[in-house]
C-alpha positions in Angstrom: 67.3 29.8 -27.4 65.5 30.8 -30.4 62.3 32.9 -30.3 60.2 30.0 -31.7 61.3 27.8 -28.8 60.3 30.5 -26.3 56.9 30.8 -28.0 56.4 27.1 -28.0 57.2 26.8 -24.2 55.0 29.9 -23.4 52.1 28.4 -25.2 52.6 25.1 -23.4 52.5 26.8 -20.0 49.5 28.8 -21.1 47.7 25.4 -21.9 48.7 23.9 -18.6 47.5 26.9 -16.7 44.2 26.9 -18.7 43.8 23.2 -18.1 44.5 23.6 -14.3 41.9 26.4 -14.2 39.4 24.3 -16.0 40.1 21.3 -13.7 39.7 23.5 -10.5 36.5 24.9 -11.9 35.1 21.4 -12.6 36.1 20.2 -9.1 34.4 23.1 -7.5 31.2 22.4 -9.5 31.3 18.7 -8.7 31.8 19.4 -5.0 29.0 21.9 -5.0 26.5 19.6 -6.8 27.5 16.7 -4.5 26.8 18.8 -1.3 23.5 20.0 -2.9 22.4 16.4 -3.6 23.1 15.3 0.0 21.2 18.4 1.3 18.2 17.5 -0.9 18.5 13.9 0.2 18.3 14.9 3.8 15.4 17.1 3.1 13.5 14.2 1.5 14.3 11.8 4.3 13.6 14.3 7.1 9.8 13.7 7.2 10.4 9.9 7.3 12.9 10.2 10.0 10.7 12.6 12.1 7.7 10.2 11.7 9.7 7.1 12.6 11.3 8.9 15.6 8.0 10.2 17.0 6.3 6.7 16.5 9.3 5.0 18.3 9.3 7.5 21.1 5.6 7.4 21.7 5.1 3.6 21.1 8.4 2.2 22.4 7.6 3.0 25.9 4.6 0.8 25.8 6.4 -2.4 24.6 5.9 -5.1 27.2 4.7 -8.7 27.4 1.1 -7.6 28.2 1.0 -5.6 25.0 1.6 -8.9 22.9 -0.6 -11.1 25.0 -3.4 -9.2 26.5 -6.9 -8.6 25.1 -7.9 -5.2 23.7 -9.2 -3.2 26.7 -12.6 -1.5 26.8 -13.0 2.2 27.2 -11.7 3.4 30.6 -9.8 0.2 31.6 -6.1 0.5 32.3 -4.9 -3.0 31.5 -4.8 -4.9 28.2 -2.9 -5.3 24.9 -3.2 -5.5 21.2 -2.7 -9.3 20.7 -6.1 -9.9 19.1 -5.4 -7.1 16.6 -1.9 -8.5 15.7 -3.5 -12.0 15.1 -6.5 -10.4 13.2 -4.1 -8.4 10.9 -2.1 -11.6 10.1 -5.3 -13.4 9.3 -6.8 -10.7 7.1 -3.5 -10.2 5.3 -3.1 -14.0 4.8 -6.6 -14.2 3.3 -5.8 -11.4 0.9 -2.6 -13.0 -0.1 -4.3 -16.4 -0.6 -6.8 -14.8 -2.9 -4.5 -12.3 -4.8 -1.3 -14.1 -5.3 -2.4 -17.1 -7.5 -4.5 -14.8 -9.6 -1.9 -12.0 -9.8 1.1 -14.3 -10.6 -0.9 -16.3 -13.2 -2.2 -13.1 -14.8 1.4 -11.8 -15.0 2.6 -15.0 -16.6 -0.1 -14.9 -19.1 0.7 -11.3 -20.0 4.4 -11.8 -20.4 4.4 -15.2 -22.0 1.2 -16.1 -23.8 -0.9 -13.0 -24.5 -1.2 -11.2 -27.9 -0.2 -7.6 -28.2 -3.7 -6.0 -28.2 -5.1 -8.2 -25.2 -1.9 -7.5 -23.2 -2.1 -3.8 -23.8 -5.8 -3.7 -22.6 -5.1 -5.7 -19.6 -2.1 -3.7 -18.6 -4.2 -0.5 -19.1 -6.9 -1.8 -16.8 -4.4 -3.0 -14.2 -2.9 0.4 -14.1 -6.3 2.0 -13.6 -7.1 -0.5 -10.8 -3.9 0.4 -9.1 -4.9 4.1 -9.0 -8.3 3.5 -7.6 -8.6 4.9 -4.0 -8.6 2.1 -1.3 -12.0 3.3 0.1 -13.6 2.6 -3.2 -12.3 -1.0 -2.8 -13.9 -1.1 0.6 -17.2 -0.1 -0.6 -17.0 -2.6 -3.6 -16.1 -5.4 -1.2 -19.0 -4.2 1.2 -21.5 -4.6 -1.6 -20.1 -7.8 -3.0 -19.3 -9.8 0.3 -20.8 -8.1 3.4 -24.2 -7.5 1.9 -24.3 -11.1 0.4 -23.3 -12.7 3.6 -25.2 -10.2 5.8 -22.2 -9.9 8.2 -18.9 -8.0 8.5 -16.0 -10.6 8.5 -12.4 -11.3 8.2 -13.0 -12.8 4.8 -14.7 -9.6 3.5 -11.6 -7.6 4.8 -9.3 -10.2 3.1 -11.3 -9.8 -0.2 -11.0 -5.9 -0.2 -7.3 -6.1 0.4 -6.8 -8.7 -2.2 -8.2 -6.3 -4.8 -5.7 -3.7 -3.7 -2.8 -6.3 -3.9 -3.8 -7.7 -7.2 -2.5 -5.0 -9.6 0.8 -4.8 -7.8 1.3 -8.5 -8.1 0.3 -8.6 -11.7 2.5 -5.7 -12.8 5.5 -6.9 -10.9 5.2 -10.5 -12.3 4.7 -9.2 -15.8 7.8 -6.9 -15.5 10.0 -9.4 -13.8 9.3 -12.0 -16.4 10.2 -9.5 -19.2 13.6 -9.0 -17.6 14.6 -12.5 -18.4 16.4 -12.5 -21.6 14.8 -14.0 -24.7 17.9 -16.1 -25.3 17.1 -18.0 -22.2 13.7 -19.0 -23.7 15.3 -19.9 -26.9 17.8 -22.0 -25.3 15.1 -23.9 -23.4 13.1 -24.4 -26.6 16.2 -25.5 -28.5 16.7 -28.5 -26.3 13.1 -29.7 -26.8 11.2 -28.1 -23.9 7.7 -27.0 -24.4 6.4 -23.5 -23.8 4.8 -24.7 -20.4 8.1 -26.4 -19.4 10.1 -23.2 -20.4 8.0 -20.9 -18.2 7.7 -23.3 -15.3 11.2 -24.6 -15.0 13.3 -21.9 -16.6 11.7 -18.4 -16.8 9.7 -18.4 -13.6 12.7 -19.6 -11.3 15.0 -17.0 -12.9 12.5 -14.1 -12.1 11.4 -15.5 -8.7 13.4 -13.0 -6.5 11.9 -10.0 -8.4 8.3 -11.5 -8.2 8.8 -12.0 -4.4 9.7 -8.4 -4.1 6.4 -7.4 -5.6 4.6 -9.7 -3.4 6.2 -8.4 -0.2 5.5 -4.8 -1.2 1.9 -5.7 -1.9 1.6 -7.3 1.4 3.1 -4.2 3.1 0.5 -2.0 1.5 -2.3 -4.2 2.4 -1.2 -4.5 6.0 -1.4 -0.7 6.5 -4.8 -0.1 5.0 -7.6 1.2 7.1 -10.5 2.4 4.9 -11.4 -0.8 3.2 -11.4 -2.7 6.6 -13.8 -0.3 8.2 -16.4 -1.2 5.6 -15.7 -5.0 5.6 -13.9 -6.5 8.7 -15.2 -3.7 11.0 -13.7 -4.2 14.5 -13.9 -6.3 17.6 -12.2 -6.3 21.0 -12.1 -10.0 21.3 -9.9 -12.8 19.9 -10.7 -13.9 16.5 -12.8 -17.1 16.4 -13.5 -17.5 12.7 -13.1 -15.7 9.2 -16.9 -15.0 9.0 -17.1 -12.7 12.0 -15.9 -9.1 12.7 -12.2 -9.1 13.4 -9.7 -6.6 15.0 -6.9 -5.3 13.0 -3.9 -3.0 13.9 -4.7 -0.2 11.4 -8.4 0.0 12.5 -7.3 -0.1 16.2 -5.1 3.0 15.6 -8.0 4.7 13.8 -10.4 4.0 16.7 -8.1 4.6 19.6 -6.3 7.7 18.4 -9.3 10.0 18.9 -10.7 8.6 22.2 -10.2 10.7 25.4 -8.8 7.8 27.4 -5.0 7.9 27.9 -4.6 4.1 27.8 -6.3 3.6 24.4 -4.1 6.5 23.0 -1.0 4.7 24.3 -2.2 1.4 22.7 -2.8 3.3 19.4 0.9 4.5 19.4 2.1 1.0 20.3 0.0 -0.5 17.5 1.5 2.1 15.1 4.9 1.1 16.1 4.2 -2.8 15.6 2.6 -2.0 12.2 5.6 0.0 11.1 8.0 -2.7 12.3 5.9 -5.3 10.2 6.0 -3.2 7.1 9.8 -2.7 7.6 10.2 -6.4 8.0 8.5 -7.0 4.7 10.6 -4.4 3.0 13.8 -6.1 4.3 12.5 -9.3 2.9 11.9 -7.7 -0.4 15.5 -6.4 -0.4 16.9 -9.9 0.4 14.7 -11.4 -2.5 16.1 -8.9 -4.9 19.7 -10.0 -4.0 18.8 -13.6 -4.9 17.2 -12.7 -8.2 19.2 -13.9 -11.2 18.1 -11.1 -13.6 
């Protein structure tokens, strides 16, 4: 065996040892970063898990038939439920959705499909500003516009305040969802003779419907958990809702009112209402995930 052959084999072994060393080092770094990522993920999810666990422990023990059928008890009474507040929450959020969804979806369609560049930029800017306004400011605005004008607190006033909170979310989600639809889809529709209105209504909008529904459900989830706007508009009542132009009970305001009272029954109802509210928001979030899976783009 010549010396050149020995040198070649020695260099080959050195290269293999170096590659094995580098591979081991990369594997150790990847493993360490993976473990660190899981640790940070656990730290981030820990507060959420603690809150959910505490609410489930405190509120789960109060789940019974009377909770979902009984009237809200007065201070000191030991029997009752939160049924009027559940119904009131559904009514107020329903009013908010009925007001915000048509305007929000149409505004998003206009921004994505028909607006000019300068107008679209200004509308998007003001939409972003509106989404950052504190909810209590929305409540004060609704108080001045609806409550003072009608001279009464009401479910409609509460729905109006929540609709303003939902509007920027619906507008931005609709706008961004429609922009995800490829331009080629629009060109193909136009190429077969469809008008702009037909293209948007029958091609673009159905393609982005799943993503739009995601934004709608997230907006509803946010509105359902708001308290400050409802204090200024819907106020509160212990009785069953009888109309949209009267004060109405809601779950979030019930939690706010009953959490600080010295009566044990009211405090237990506050925890139960918190659990129901969390479950409603969880249900809407799951619906949003299902809607995303059905989205084409």
